[in-house]
Structures are given as structure tokens and as C-alpha cells.
C-alpha positions as CSV (number, residue, x, y, z in Angstrom):
1,X,0.1,0.0,0.1
2,X,1.4,3.5,-0.9
3,X,0.7,6.5,1.2
4,X,1.2,10.0,0.0
5,X,4.4,10.1,2.3
6,X,6.2,7.4,0.3
7,X,6.9,8.9,-3.0
8,X,7.1,6.7,-6.8
9,X,10.1,4.3,-7.1
10,X,11.5,4.5,-11.0
11,X,10.2,0.8,-11.6
12,X,6.4,2.1,-10.7
13,X,6.4,5.0,-12.8
14,X,7.9,3.5,-15.8
15,X,5.6,1.1,-15.4
16,X,2.8,3.9,-15.3
17,X,4.5,5.5,-18.0
18,X,4.4,2.7,-20.5
19,X,0.7,1.0,-19.4
20,X,-0.1,4.9,-20.1
21,X,1.2,4.6,-23.8
22,X,-0.1,0.9,-24.5
23,X,-4.0,1.6,-23.0
24,X,-4.3,4.8,-24.7
25,X,-3.3,3.4,-28.1
26,X,-6.5,1.4,-28.1
27,X,-8.1,4.5,-29.0
28,X,-6.0,5.4,-31.9
29,X,-5.4,1.9,-33.9
30,X,-9.0,2.5,-35.8
31,X,-7.6,6.3,-37.5
32,X,-4.8,5.2,-40.4
33,X,-7.4,2.5,-40.5
34,X,-10.1,4.2,-41.4
35,X,-9.4,4.0,-45.2
36,X,-9.6,-0.1,-44.9
37,X,-12.4,-0.4,-43.0
38,X,-14.3,2.2,-45.1
39,X,-13.3,0.0,-47.8
40,X,-14.4,-3.1,-46.6
41,X,-17.8,-1.7,-45.1
42,X,-18.6,0.0,-48.4
43,X,-19.0,3.2,-46.6
44,X,-18.0,6.9,-47.5
45,X,-15.0,8.4,-45.4
46,X,-17.1,10.8,-43.8
47,X,-19.2,8.1,-42.5
48,X,-16.2,5.9,-41.3
49,X,-14.7,9.0,-39.3
50,X,-17.7,8.3,-37.2
51,X,-15.7,5.9,-35.4
52,X,-13.0,7.8,-34.2
53,X,-15.3,10.6,-33.3
54,X,-17.1,8.0,-30.9
55,X,-14.3,6.7,-29.7
56,X,-13.0,10.1,-28.6
57,X,-16.5,11.0,-27.3
58,X,-16.6,7.2,-25.3
59,X,-13.5,8.3,-23.5
60,X,-14.5,11.7,-22.4
61,X,-17.7,9.6,-21.3
62,X,-15.5,7.1,-19.3
63,X,-13.3,10.1,-18.0
64,X,-16.3,11.8,-16.4
65,X,-17.9,8.5,-15.0
66,X,-14.9,6.5,-14.0
67,X,-12.5,8.6,-13.0
68,X,-13.6,10.2,-10.1
69,X,-14.0,6.9,-8.8
70,X,-9.9,6.7,-7.9
71,X,-10.5,9.4,-5.3
72,X,-13.3,6.9,-3.6
73,X,-12.0,3.0,-4.2
74,X,-8.8,1.8,-4.3
75,X,-7.6,2.4,-7.7
76,X,-6.0,-1.2,-8.4
77,X,-8.7,-2.6,-7.9
78,X,-10.6,-0.2,-10.4
79,X,-8.0,-0.7,-12.7
80,X,-8.3,-4.4,-12.9
81,X,-12.2,-4.7,-13.8
82,X,-11.7,-2.1,-16.1
83,X,-9.5,-4.2,-17.7
84,X,-11.6,-6.9,-18.0
85,X,-14.0,-4.8,-20.1
86,X,-11.7,-2.9,-22.2
87,X,-10.6,-6.4,-23.5
88,X,-14.2,-7.5,-24.8
89,X,-14.9,-4.2,-26.1
90,X,-11.5,-4.8,-28.3
91,X,-12.7,-8.1,-29.2
92,X,-16.4,-6.9,-30.0
93,X,-14.7,-4.6,-32.6
94,X,-12.7,-7.0,-34.4
95,X,-15.5,-9.2,-35.2
96,X,-18.4,-6.6,-35.9
97,X,-19.7,-6.6,-39.2
98,X,-21.0,-3.9,-39.5
99,X,-20.3,0.3,-39.3
100,X,-23.4,0.7,-36.5
101,X,-21.7,-2.1,-34.7
102,X,-17.9,-0.4,-34.9
103,X,-19.2,2.7,-34.0
104,X,-21.2,1.2,-30.5
105,X,-17.8,-0.6,-29.6
106,X,-15.6,2.1,-30.6
107,X,-17.5,3.9,-27.7
108,X,-17.0,1.4,-25.4
109,X,-13.1,1.1,-26.2
110,X,-13.2,4.8,-25.3
111,X,-14.8,4.8,-22.5
112,X,-12.3,1.7,-20.8
113,X,-9.4,3.0,-22.0
114,X,-9.1,5.7,-19.2
115,X,-6.5,3.9,-17.2
116,X,-3.6,6.5,-18.0
117,X,-5.7,9.3,-16.2
118,X,-5.1,7.1,-13.4
119,X,-2.1,7.0,-13.3
120,X,-1.4,10.8,-14.0
121,X,-2.9,11.6,-10.5
122,X,-1.2,8.9,-8.9
123,X,2.3,10.4,-10.5
124,X,1.1,13.6,-9.5
125,X,0.3,13.2,-5.9
126,X,3.0,10.6,-5.0
127,X,6.0,13.0,-6.7
128,X,8.5,14.9,-4.6
129,X,7.3,18.3,-5.1
130,X,10.5,19.0,-7.3
131,X,10.0,15.9,-9.5
132,X,6.1,16.6,-10.0
133,X,6.5,18.3,-13.6
134,X,9.1,15.8,-14.8
135,X,7.3,12.7,-14.1
136,X,4.0,14.0,-15.0
137,X,5.8,14.9,-18.4
138,X,7.4,11.5,-18.7
139,X,3.5,10.2,-18.2
140,X,2.4,12.3,-20.9
141,X,5.5,11.6,-23.1
142,X,4.1,7.9,-22.7
143,X,1.0,8.6,-23.4
144,X,1.7,10.4,-27.0
145,X,3.6,7.5,-27.7
146,X,1.5,5.3,-27.3
147,X,-0.8,7.9,-28.9
148,X,1.5,7.6,-32.2
149,X,2.9,4.5,-32.3
150,X,-0.7,2.6,-32.2
151,X,-0.6,4.8,-35.7
152,X,2.6,3.0,-36.4
153,X,1.6,-0.2,-35.5
154,X,-2.1,-0.1,-36.9
155,X,-1.1,1.1,-39.7
156,X,1.8,-1.2,-41.1
157,X,0.0,-4.5,-39.7
158,X,-3.3,-3.6,-41.1
159,X,-2.0,-3.4,-44.5
160,X,-0.4,-6.4,-44.1
161,X,-3.3,-8.5,-42.5
162,X,-6.2,-6.8,-42.4
163,X,-7.9,-4.3,-39.2
164,X,-9.5,-6.6,-37.9
165,X,-6.1,-8.6,-36.5
166,X,-5.2,-5.5,-35.1
167,X,-7.7,-5.3,-32.9
168,X,-7.3,-8.8,-32.0
169,X,-3.4,-8.3,-30.8
170,X,-4.5,-5.4,-29.2
171,X,-6.6,-7.4,-27.0
172,X,-3.6,-9.6,-26.3
173,X,-1.6,-7.0,-25.5
174,X,-3.9,-5.9,-23.1
175,X,-3.9,-9.4,-21.1
176,X,-0.4,-9.2,-21.2
177,X,-0.4,-5.6,-19.7
178,X,-3.3,-6.7,-17.0
179,X,-0.9,-9.5,-15.3
180,X,1.9,-6.9,-14.6
181,X,-0.3,-4.3,-13.3
182,X,-1.8,-7.1,-10.9
183,X,1.5,-7.9,-10.0
184,X,3.7,-5.0,-9.7
185,X,1.7,-2.1,-9.2
186,X,0.6,-0.9,-5.5
187,X,-2.7,0.0,-4.3
188,X,-3.4,3.9,-3.4
189,X,-5.8,4.2,-0.1
190,X,-9.1,6.7,-1.5
191,X,-9.3,10.4,-0.5
192,X,-12.5,11.1,-0.7
193,X,-15.4,9.3,2.0
194,X,-19.3,9.9,0.4
195,X,-21.6,9.0,-2.2
196,X,-20.9,8.1,-5.8
197,X,-23.5,11.1,-6.1
198,X,-21.4,13.5,-4.1
199,X,-18.7,12.6,-5.5
200,X,-20.4,13.7,-9.6
201,X,-21.6,16.7,-7.4
202,X,-18.0,17.7,-6.2
203,X,-16.6,17.4,-10.0
204,X,-19.1,20.3,-10.9
205,X,-18.2,22.5,-7.9
206,X,-14.4,22.5,-9.0
207,X,-15.3,23.0,-12.3
208,X,-17.6,26.5,-11.7
209,X,-15.1,27.8,-8.9
210,X,-11.7,27.8,-10.3
211,X,-10.8,29.6,-13.2
212,X,-7.5,28.4,-13.9
213,X,-9.1,25.2,-14.2
214,X,-11.2,26.2,-16.5
215,X,-8.9,28.3,-18.6
216,X,-7.0,25.2,-18.9
217,X,-9.6,23.0,-19.8
218,X,-10.4,25.6,-23.0
219,X,-7.1,25.5,-23.7
220,X,-6.8,22.1,-23.9
221,X,-9.7,21.1,-25.6
222,X,-8.7,23.6,-28.8
223,X,-5.8,22.5,-29.5
224,X,-6.3,18.4,-29.0
225,X,-9.3,19.6,-31.4
226,X,-6.7,21.0,-33.8
227,X,-4.7,18.0,-33.4
228,X,-7.3,15.7,-34.2
229,X,-8.2,17.0,-37.3
230,X,-4.9,16.6,-38.9
231,X,-4.4,13.1,-37.5
232,X,-8.4,12.4,-38.7
233,X,-7.2,13.7,-42.8
234,X,-4.1,12.4,-43.0
235,X,-5.0,8.5,-44.0
236,X,-7.2,10.2,-46.7
237,X,-4.9,12.7,-47.4
238,X,-2.2,10.2,-48.1
239,X,-4.5,8.0,-50.4
240,X,-4.9,10.7,-52.9
241,X,-2.3,12.5,-55.9
242,X,0.7,12.8,-55.2
243,X,1.1,10.2,-52.8
244,X,-1.2,7.5,-54.1
245,X,-0.2,5.8,-50.4
246,X,-1.8,3.6,-47.8
247,X,-2.3,2.9,-44.2
248,X,1.3,2.2,-43.4
249,X,2.5,5.5,-44.5
250,X,0.0,6.8,-42.2
251,X,1.2,4.7,-39.7
252,X,5.1,5.4,-40.4
253,X,4.6,9.2,-40.3
254,X,3.7,8.7,-36.5
255,X,6.6,8.0,-35.5
256,X,7.6,11.5,-36.6
257,X,5.0,12.3,-34.0
258,X,7.0,10.6,-31.5
259,X,10.0,13.0,-31.4
260,X,7.3,16.1,-30.1
261,X,6.2,13.3,-27.4
262,X,9.1,12.7,-26.1
263,X,9.7,16.4,-25.8
264,X,7.0,16.2,-23.1
265,X,9.1,15.3,-20.6
266,X,11.6,18.2,-21.1
267,X,8.8,20.7,-20.5
268,X,9.1,19.9,-16.6
269,X,12.8,21.0,-16.8
270,X,12.1,24.1,-18.9
271,X,9.5,25.5,-15.9
272,X,12.0,26.0,-13.6
273,X,12.9,29.0,-15.7
274,X,10.7,30.0,-17.7
275,X,6.9,30.7,-16.4
276,X,4.1,28.4,-17.5
277,X,2.2,31.6,-19.4
278,X,5.1,31.5,-21.4
279,X,5.8,28.2,-22.6
280,X,1.9,27.9,-23.4
281,X,2.3,30.9,-25.8
282,X,5.4,29.2,-27.3
283,X,3.8,26.5,-27.3
284,X,0.5,27.6,-29.2
285,X,2.9,29.8,-31.8
286,X,4.6,26.3,-32.8
287,X,1.6,24.8,-33.3
288,X,0.1,27.6,-35.6
289,X,3.0,27.3,-37.4
290,X,2.6,23.5,-38.1
291,X,-0.6,24.8,-40.0
292,X,1.0,26.8,-41.9
293,X,3.7,24.5,-43.2
294,X,0.4,22.2,-43.7
295,X,-0.5,24.7,-45.7
296,X,2.2,25.7,-47.8
297,X,3.8,22.1,-48.3
298,X,1.5,19.6,-47.4
299,X,1.3,18.2,-50.4
300,X,5.0,16.7,-49.7
301,X,6.5,14.5,-47.0
302,X,8.6,17.1,-46.1
303,X,6.2,19.5,-45.3
304,X,4.2,16.7,-43.5
305,X,7.3,15.5,-41.6
306,X,8.3,18.9,-40.3
307,X,4.6,19.8,-39.7
308,X,3.7,16.7,-37.4
309,X,7.1,17.7,-35.3
310,X,5.7,20.8,-34.6
311,X,2.0,19.9,-34.2
312,X,3.3,17.5,-31.6
313,X,5.4,19.6,-29.6
314,X,2.8,22.3,-29.5
315,X,0.3,20.6,-28.3
316,X,2.6,18.6,-25.6
317,X,3.9,21.4,-24.3
318,X,0.7,23.2,-23.9
319,X,-0.8,19.4,-22.4
320,X,1.9,18.8,-19.7
321,X,2.1,22.4,-18.6
322,X,-2.0,22.7,-17.9
323,X,-1.8,19.4,-16.1
324,X,0.6,20.8,-13.6
325,X,-1.2,24.0,-13.3
326,X,-4.4,21.4,-12.5
327,X,-3.0,19.3,-10.3
328,X,-1.3,22.1,-8.0
329,X,-5.1,23.3,-6.7
330,X,-6.5,20.5,-4.4
331,X,-3.9,17.4,-4.7
332,X,-7.0,15.5,-2.3
333,X,-9.1,15.9,-5.7
334,X,-6.5,14.8,-8.5
335,X,-9.1,12.7,-9.8
336,X,-11.5,14.7,-9.8
337,X,-9.6,18.0,-11.2
338,X,-8.1,15.6,-14.2
339,X,-11.6,14.5,-14.9
340,X,-12.8,18.4,-15.1
341,X,-9.2,19.1,-17.6
342,X,-9.7,16.1,-19.7
343,X,-13.4,15.4,-20.5
344,X,-13.0,19.0,-21.6
345,X,-9.6,18.0,-23.7
346,X,-11.5,14.9,-25.6
347,X,-14.7,16.3,-26.0
348,X,-13.0,19.1,-28.0
349,X,-11.2,16.3,-29.6
350,X,-14.2,14.1,-30.9
351,X,-15.2,18.0,-32.2
352,X,-12.0,18.1,-33.9
353,X,-12.7,14.7,-35.4
354,X,-16.4,15.3,-36.5
355,X,-15.7,18.8,-38.1
356,X,-12.4,17.4,-40.1
357,X,-14.5,14.5,-41.8
358,X,-17.7,17.5,-42.9
359,X,-14.7,19.8,-43.9
360,X,-12.5,17.1,-45.4
361,X,-15.7,15.9,-47.4
362,X,-16.6,19.4,-48.5
363,X,-13.5,21.6,-49.0
364,X,-10.3,19.0,-48.9
365,X,-7.4,19.3,-47.7
366,X,-7.6,23.6,-48.1
367,X,-10.7,23.5,-45.6
368,X,-8.5,21.2,-43.2
369,X,-5.6,23.3,-42.9
370,X,-8.0,26.1,-42.3
371,X,-10.2,24.4,-39.4
372,X,-6.8,23.5,-38.0
373,X,-5.1,26.4,-37.8
374,X,-8.5,28.6,-37.0
375,X,-8.3,26.0,-33.7
376,X,-4.7,26.8,-32.7
377,X,-5.4,30.1,-33.2
378,X,-8.3,30.3,-31.3
379,X,-6.4,28.8,-28.4
380,X,-3.5,31.4,-28.8
381,X,-6.5,34.4,-28.5
382,X,-8.4,32.8,-25.6
383,X,-5.1,32.4,-23.7
384,X,-3.5,35.9,-24.3
385,X,-7.1,37.9,-23.0
386,X,-7.4,35.5,-19.9
387,X,-3.8,37.0,-18.8
388,X,-5.5,39.6,-16.8
389,X,-7.5,36.8,-15.2
390,X,-4.4,34.8,-15.0
391,X,-2.5,37.6,-13.3
392,X,-5.1,37.6,-10.3
393,X,-4.9,33.6,-10.0
394,X,-3.3,32.0,-6.8
395,X,0.5,31.6,-7.5
396,X,-0.1,33.1,-11.1
397,X,-0.1,29.5,-12.3
398,X,-1.8,29.7,-15.5
């Protein structure tokens, strides 16, 4: 049993970082495979993009309804129970025979694949104060590596053996990971004593009463929407001239994004000498630059590669900084605070995915670039416009 006075060991930290990446990958295996799934089911690209959208809606729902339980019950028990349903959802997707069944199972995959958002508050709670940013950054790097690595894995493997095998293998990976978590992850005591209804009400109280949490949540939603716009439509872009490429190339481009993911672990070091506001401003500008690159050179591989690196660096710079701000308010309510932030984050992603499918169908890649760039610019504008409010927050942390 771990208490707050005992800091994380490296073994536990790395187990959570690797586990976060492997679990979150379940939400993104489908994106490079949307073209293959559309052909297999004889559906349009816009219709098939609903699979990715409902995965993110499911994830946001799981964050809202499941993650707060981490403050109420022993977390290891919740994690292991969730793993059973996660594995069943992956197998349901693998054997789905219609778009409706895939949409339903994709929602359930997202709903159950929320375990990383239990790991991250554990890392924030049980880290020494000087290590908190660094440890959260490591888990966030694992998280984004999982997101991007999943596209490599599913894109390449799906092109070789089909999209159904990808999800069968994913279920097997979860069985193995569940064994390691059951064997190695220590238990963490709950910090909330009350009913589930009271628990959910307390989330609303935190969401209404902490301006810094509201600001961080809006920033995260806008930037993840921009991020999702790109990755939802990339596979469709690559199928057209001048690329004429398949899901394997879309997946391999995910390797480039890992460069940006690794940068997340350095935010903790940078934040010691630079204000969080400055980090966020710079990260927003980097992400906006990525869309400029996509607009001018998105029809070339060098343009896509450079843009992907900037896209992921910008997202992670804001995301890690947002979460260290959020966790600094009420450590005993870490899961509930993270629920507010991450529900907003993934609802933004689901809206970005939905809009991306519609914009692609009407205006193609040019429309996608304008949409992604607008969302990044909106995040920067929100951040700058709230500077007066941020100055009045305790510790000037947002």
C-alpha cells in the first residue's frame, strides 16, 4: 500500500508510463485504418470517421463517470475491473460486421481505455514537489508515444493482415499488461468519503469555482481539436495524388510525431526557468506554425514531417503545463480535477474529428488546414485574452 508520504519508485513510474501508452493506443488504432474499414464496409470516408469520433466521445464519458472513482475507491481494483471490459470491447470491434457495431464498440473502447488518467494523478500525488512536473511529463510522453505509435503499429500491420487482426492483437496486449499491473502496481488509498452522487457533484463545484482549471480546460480542448483534425484526415490525404499511399504510410508518419512526444518530458525542466504562461504561448505559436507548413507544403513528405513534429511539440507543451497547473490546486481531489480537464480535452478532440470529416468531404485538404489553423489560433487568443484573469490567480499558475 502506498501513502502520500512515500514517493514513487522508478519501477512504478515506468510501469505507469508504459502502461499509459499501451492503453491509450486502443483509442487510436482505428485512425490509420479508416480507409481500409471504409472499403471493407463500403462506406464513405465521412461516415467512417464517426468511428474515431465516437471513440473520443466514449473516452470523455469514461473520464467523467469512471475516473472520479479513483478518489473514492482503491485504484488498483478499479483498474483491473476496467481491464476486463476493455478487452471485451476490443474483441467486439474486431468481430464487428457493420458500421453501427463498430461505432458502438469504438465508444466502449474509448469508455474503458481511461486508465492513463488514473496513472497521471497518482504520479502527481506521489511525486516529490521538485519532481512533479518531470514525472507528469514522463507519463505524458508515454501517453503521446502510445497515441502516435499506435498509428504506426495499426497502419503497417493493418496493411499486411487487415484491420480486424490489429484489434485482436490489441486485446492480447491488454491481457499481458493487466497481468503486470496486477503483479506490480501498489494500491493507493481513496481520499474521498461519500456517495457517488456527492462525488460527481464535487466535480461540478471544482469546475465552477477554479478559473485556472476552466482556462486550462478550454486551452486543452481547442488544441486537441486541432491535433485531431490533422490525424483524422491524414489517411484520406495520403490516398490521393501526389502520394497514392496507404494506411502503412499514415502509420509510419506517426513515428515522426514521437519526436514531439519525447519533448513533453523536457517541459518539467524548462518550467523551472520560464513561466508557465510563456511556455503555453510559445507552444501555441509552434502549433500554429505547423498548420502554416501544412498549408504551403502539405503536398510533400518533408512538409508533412516537419509539420507533424511542430504539431506534436505544441500540443504536448500546452498539455503538460496545463496538467501541472491543474494538479497544483487540490491534490486530494487529483482525479476529479483531472476529470474536468480531460473531459474537456477529449470532447474537444471529438468535435475536431467530427468537423474534420465534414470539412474534408466539402473542401478537401485546404479546408482541413484552415480549420486546424483556426482552432490553434483560437487557443492562442483565449490564452492571451485571459492574461488579466491569470495574473489574479493564486501563485499566477495559469
